[in-house]
DSSP file (Angstrom, degrees, kcal/mol; ACC not computed):
  #  RESIDUE AA STRUCTURE BP1 BP2  ACC     N-H-->O    O-->H-N    N-H-->O    O-->H-N    TCO  KAPPA ALPHA  PHI   PSI    X-CA   Y-CA   Z-CA
    1    1 A X    >         0   0    0      0, 0.0     3,-1.0     0, 0.0    43,-0.0   0.000 360.0 360.0 360.0 124.9    0.0    0.0    0.0
    2    2 A X  T 3   +     0   0    0      1,-0.3     2,-0.1     3,-0.0     0, 0.0   0.820 360.0  45.9 -67.8 -32.8    1.6    3.3   -1.1
    3    3 A X  T 3  S+     0   0    0      2,-0.0     2,-0.6    64,-0.0    -1,-0.3  -0.265  79.6 133.7-106.7  45.7    0.0    5.4    1.6
    4    4 A X    <   +     0   0    0     -3,-1.0     2,-0.3    -2,-0.1     0, 0.0  -0.860  30.0 179.7-100.6 124.2    0.8    3.1    4.5
    5    5 A X        -     0   0    0     -2,-0.6     2,-0.3     4,-0.0    58,-0.0  -0.802  14.2-143.9-121.6 161.8    2.2    4.8    7.6
    6    6 A X    >   -     0   0    0     -2,-0.3     3,-2.3     1,-0.0    18,-0.3  -0.847  37.3 -81.2-123.0 158.7    3.3    3.6   11.0
    7    7 A X  T 3  S+     0   0    0     -2,-0.3    18,-0.2     1,-0.3     3,-0.1  -0.375 119.2  30.2 -55.9 132.7    3.2    5.0   14.5
    8    8 A X  T 3  S+     0   0    0     16,-2.8    -1,-0.3     1,-0.4     2,-0.1   0.176  85.6 134.6  98.8 -15.8    6.1    7.4   14.9
    9    9 A X    <   -     0   0    0     -3,-2.3    15,-2.5    15,-0.1     2,-0.6  -0.420  55.5-130.5 -66.6 141.0    6.2    8.5   11.2
   10   10 A X  E     +A   23   0A   0     13,-0.2    59,-2.7    -2,-0.1     2,-0.2  -0.849  38.4 176.6 -93.3 121.6    6.6   12.2   10.6
   11   11 A X  E     -AB  22  68A   0     11,-2.8    11,-2.3    -2,-0.6     2,-0.3  -0.764  23.4-145.0-128.1 168.4    3.9   13.2    8.1
   12   12 A X  E     +AB  21  67A   0     55,-2.6    55,-1.8    -2,-0.2     2,-0.3  -0.983  19.1 171.3-134.0 143.3    2.6   16.3    6.3
   13   13 A X  E     -A   20   0A   0      7,-2.5     7,-3.2    -2,-0.3     2,-0.5  -0.966  33.5-109.3-147.5 163.5   -1.0   17.2    5.3
   14   14 A X  E     +A   19   0A   0     51,-0.5     5,-0.2    -2,-0.3     2,-0.2  -0.840  38.7 173.8 -98.5 125.9   -2.9   20.2    3.9
   15   15 A X  E >   -A   18   0A   0      3,-2.7     3,-1.8    -2,-0.5     0, 0.0  -0.647  51.4 -90.2-118.6 178.9   -5.4   21.9    6.3
   16   16 A X  T 3  S+     0   0    0      1,-0.3     3,-0.1    -2,-0.2    -2,-0.0   0.801 129.1  50.9 -58.6 -28.4   -7.5   25.0    6.0
   17   17 A X  T 3  S-     0   0    0      1,-0.4    -1,-0.3     0, 0.0     2,-0.2   0.352 123.9 -96.2 -92.5   5.1   -4.6   26.9    7.6
   18   18 A X  E <  S-A   15   0A   0     -3,-1.8    -3,-2.7     2,-0.0    -1,-0.4  -0.711  74.1 -10.7 111.9-166.5   -2.0   25.5    5.1
   19   19 A X  E     -A   14   0A   0     -2,-0.2     2,-0.4    -5,-0.2    -5,-0.2  -0.483  62.3-169.1 -74.7 138.0    0.4   22.7    5.3
   20   20 A X  E     -A   13   0A   0     -7,-3.2    -7,-2.5    -2,-0.2     2,-0.4  -0.951   6.8-155.7-126.9 144.9    0.8   21.0    8.7
   21   21 A X  E     +A   12   0A   0     -2,-0.4    32,-2.8    -9,-0.2    33,-0.5  -0.923  26.6 138.2-120.0 149.1    3.4   18.5   10.0
   22   22 A X  E     -AC  11  52A   0    -11,-2.3   -11,-2.8    -2,-0.4     2,-0.4  -0.943  45.7 -86.6-167.7-172.5    3.1   16.1   12.8
   23   23 A X  E     -AC  10  51A   0     28,-2.1    28,-2.5    -2,-0.3     2,-0.4  -0.928  35.7-117.3-117.8 134.7    3.7   12.6   14.1
   24   24 A X  E     + C   0  50A   0    -15,-2.5   -16,-2.8    -2,-0.4    26,-0.3  -0.559  33.5 174.5 -67.9 123.0    1.4    9.5   13.7
   25   25 A X  E     +     0   0A   0     24,-3.1     2,-0.3    -2,-0.4    25,-0.2   0.605  64.2  10.9-107.1 -16.9    0.4    8.5   17.2
   26   26 A X  E     - C   0  49A   0     23,-1.5    23,-3.1   -20,-0.1     2,-0.5  -0.949  56.4-146.5-161.8 142.3   -2.1    5.8   16.2
   27   27 A X  E     - C   0  48A   0     -2,-0.3     2,-0.5    21,-0.2    21,-0.2  -0.955  21.6-154.7-108.9 121.2   -3.2    3.8   13.2
   28   28 A X  E     + C   0  47A   0     19,-3.3    19,-1.9    -2,-0.5    14,-0.3  -0.855  24.7 166.3-103.0 125.8   -6.9    2.9   13.3
   29   29 A X        +     0   0    0     -2,-0.5     2,-0.3    17,-0.2    14,-0.3   0.283  66.4  54.7-118.2   6.4   -8.1   -0.2   11.4
   30   30 A X  S    S-     0   0    0     12,-0.2    12,-0.2    17,-0.1    17,-0.1  -0.963 103.6 -78.2-134.5 153.0  -11.6   -0.4   12.9
   31   31 A X        -     0   0    0     10,-0.4     2,-0.3    -2,-0.3     9,-0.2  -0.187  57.5-178.4 -50.8 139.4  -14.3    2.1   13.2
   32   32 A X  E     -E   39   0B   0      7,-2.0     7,-3.6    -4,-0.1     2,-0.5  -0.992  30.9-119.2-144.8 146.7  -13.6    4.6   15.9
   33   33 A X  E     +E   38   0B   0     -2,-0.3     2,-0.4     5,-0.3     5,-0.2  -0.782  35.3 177.5 -86.4 129.0  -15.2    7.6   17.5
   34   34 A X  E >   -E   37   0B   0      3,-3.3     3,-1.2    -2,-0.5    26,-0.1  -0.965  66.4 -17.8-137.5 116.7  -13.1   10.7   17.1
   35   35 A X  T 3  S-     0   0    0     -2,-0.4    -1,-0.1     1,-0.3     3,-0.1   0.889 130.2 -47.4  54.0  44.7  -14.1   14.1   18.4
   36   36 A X  T 3  S+     0   0    0      1,-0.2     2,-0.4     0, 0.0    -1,-0.3   0.474 121.1  94.6  83.6   2.7  -17.8   13.1   18.6
   37   37 A X  E <  S-E   34   0B   0     -3,-1.2    -3,-3.3    -5,-0.0     2,-0.5  -0.949  75.1-116.9-127.9 148.7  -18.0   11.4   15.1
   38   38 A X  E     -E   33   0B   0     -2,-0.4     2,-0.5    -5,-0.2    -5,-0.3  -0.715  27.1-156.1 -81.7 126.1  -17.6    7.8   14.0
   39   39 A X  E     -E   32   0B   0     -7,-3.6    -7,-2.0    -2,-0.5     2,-0.5  -0.918  14.0-132.7-104.1 125.3  -14.7    7.5   11.6
   40   40 A X        +     0   0    0     -2,-0.5     2,-0.3    -9,-0.2    -9,-0.1  -0.672  37.9 163.4 -81.7 120.7  -14.9    4.5    9.2
   41   41 A X        +     0   0    0     -2,-0.5   -10,-0.4     6,-0.0     2,-0.3  -0.942  10.5 170.1-136.2 154.0  -11.7    2.6    9.2
   42   42 A X        -     0   0    0      3,-0.9   -12,-0.2   -14,-0.3     3,-0.1  -0.945  50.5 -96.1-152.7 172.6  -10.6   -0.9    8.0
   43   43 A X  S    S+     0   0    0     -2,-0.3     3,-0.4   -14,-0.3   -13,-0.1   0.890 127.9  43.3 -59.5 -38.8   -7.4   -2.9    7.4
   44   44 A X  S    S+     0   0    0      1,-0.2    -1,-0.2   -15,-0.1     2,-0.1   0.682 127.5  29.6 -81.1 -18.7   -7.6   -1.9    3.7
   45   45 A X  S    S+     0   0    0     -3,-0.1    -3,-0.9   -16,-0.1    -1,-0.2  -0.533  82.1 175.7-141.1  69.0   -8.5    1.7    4.4
   46   46 A X        -     0   0    0     -3,-0.4    17,-0.8    -5,-0.2     2,-0.4  -0.248  19.9-141.6 -73.7 162.9   -7.0    2.8    7.8
   47   47 A X  E     -CD  28  62A   0    -19,-1.9   -19,-3.3    15,-0.2     2,-0.5  -0.939  13.7-138.1-121.4 151.8   -7.0    6.3    9.2
   48   48 A X  E     -CD  27  61A   0     13,-3.4    13,-2.1    -2,-0.4     2,-0.5  -0.922   1.5-144.5-117.6 129.3   -4.2    7.8   11.1
   49   49 A X  E     -CD  26  60A   0    -23,-3.1   -24,-3.1    -2,-0.5   -23,-1.5  -0.811  28.3-172.0 -90.1 127.7   -4.3    9.9   14.3
   50   50 A X  E     -CD  24  59A   0      9,-3.0     9,-2.4    -2,-0.5     2,-0.5  -0.955  20.8-145.8-129.3 138.5   -1.7   12.6   14.1
   51   51 A X  E     -CD  23  58A   0    -28,-2.5   -28,-2.1    -2,-0.4     7,-0.2  -0.917  29.1-122.3-104.0 124.3   -0.4   15.1   16.6
   52   52 A X  E  >  -C   22   0A   0      5,-3.0     4,-1.3    -2,-0.5   -30,-0.3  -0.346   8.8-138.8 -63.9 139.8    0.7   18.5   15.1
   53   53 A X  T  4 S+     0   0    0    -32,-2.8   -31,-0.1     1,-0.2    -1,-0.1   0.869  99.1  38.8 -65.5 -37.6    4.3   19.5   15.8
   54   54 A X  T  4 S+     0   0    0    -33,-0.5    -1,-0.2     1,-0.1   -32,-0.1   0.871 130.8  18.3 -85.5 -38.1    3.3   23.1   16.4
   55   55 A X  T  4 S-     0   0    0      2,-0.1    -2,-0.1     0, 0.0    -1,-0.1   0.537  85.2-126.3-116.2  -7.5    0.1   23.0   18.4
   56   56 A X     <  +     0   0    0     -4,-1.3    -3,-0.1     1,-0.3     2,-0.1   0.540  60.2 149.4  64.8   7.3   -0.2   19.5   19.8
   57   57 A X        -     0   0    0     -6,-0.1    -5,-3.0     1,-0.0     2,-0.4  -0.429  41.6-135.2 -63.9 142.9   -3.7   19.5   18.1
   58   58 A X  E     +D   51   0A   0     -7,-0.2     2,-0.3    -3,-0.1    -7,-0.2  -0.863  26.5 175.0-106.2 142.7   -4.7   16.0   17.1
   59   59 A X  E     -D   50   0A   0     -9,-2.4    -9,-3.0    -2,-0.4     2,-0.4  -0.892  20.9-139.6-134.8 164.1   -6.3   15.2   13.7
   60   60 A X  E     +D   49   0A   0     -2,-0.3     2,-0.3   -11,-0.2   -11,-0.2  -0.996  27.8 164.0-131.7 130.4   -7.3   12.1   11.8
   61   61 A X  E     -D   48   0A   0    -13,-2.1   -13,-3.4    -2,-0.4     2,-0.2  -0.962  36.6-111.1-140.9 155.7   -6.7   11.5    8.1
   62   62 A X  E >   -D   47   0A   0     -2,-0.3     3,-1.7   -15,-0.2     4,-0.3  -0.485  41.9-105.7 -77.8 158.6   -6.7    8.7    5.6
   63   63 A X  G >  S+     0   0    0    -17,-0.8     3,-1.5     1,-0.3    -1,-0.1   0.795 115.9  66.8 -58.2 -31.4   -3.3    7.8    4.1
   64   64 A X  G 3  S+     0   0    0      1,-0.3    -1,-0.3     3,-0.0   -60,-0.0   0.715  98.5  52.9 -64.8 -20.9   -4.2    9.5    0.8
   65   65 A X  G <  S+     0   0    0     -3,-1.7   -51,-0.5   -62,-0.1     2,-0.3   0.495 102.8  75.7 -90.0  -5.4   -4.1   12.9    2.5
   66   66 A X    <   -     0   0    0     -3,-1.5     2,-0.3    -4,-0.3   -53,-0.2  -0.775  52.0-175.5-112.6 151.3   -0.7   12.4    4.0
   67   67 A X  E     -B   12   0A   0    -55,-1.8   -55,-2.6    -2,-0.3     2,-0.2  -0.973  39.1 -98.9-133.9 152.8    2.9   12.4    2.8
   68   68 A X  E      B   11   0A   0     -2,-0.3   -57,-0.3   -57,-0.2   -59,-0.0  -0.522 360.0 360.0 -69.7 135.5    6.1   11.6    4.6
   69   69 A X              0   0    0    -59,-2.7   -58,-0.2    -2,-0.2    -1,-0.1   0.418 360.0 360.0 -95.2 360.0    7.8   14.7    5.9
């Protein structure tokens, strides 16, 4: 899988505020509640929980939205 990341990987994504970098803190492969919403995840389509380097804000994205930094 081209967009497969692991816990500890440093990644970059585009947000409303511009490009953000952070560290993958968890890889979700089963549906999970995140910030009050159910996020659909599977082994074939995981989502990654990421902590921003600058703000410690956490976000969740699919691998297609991320690149290695």
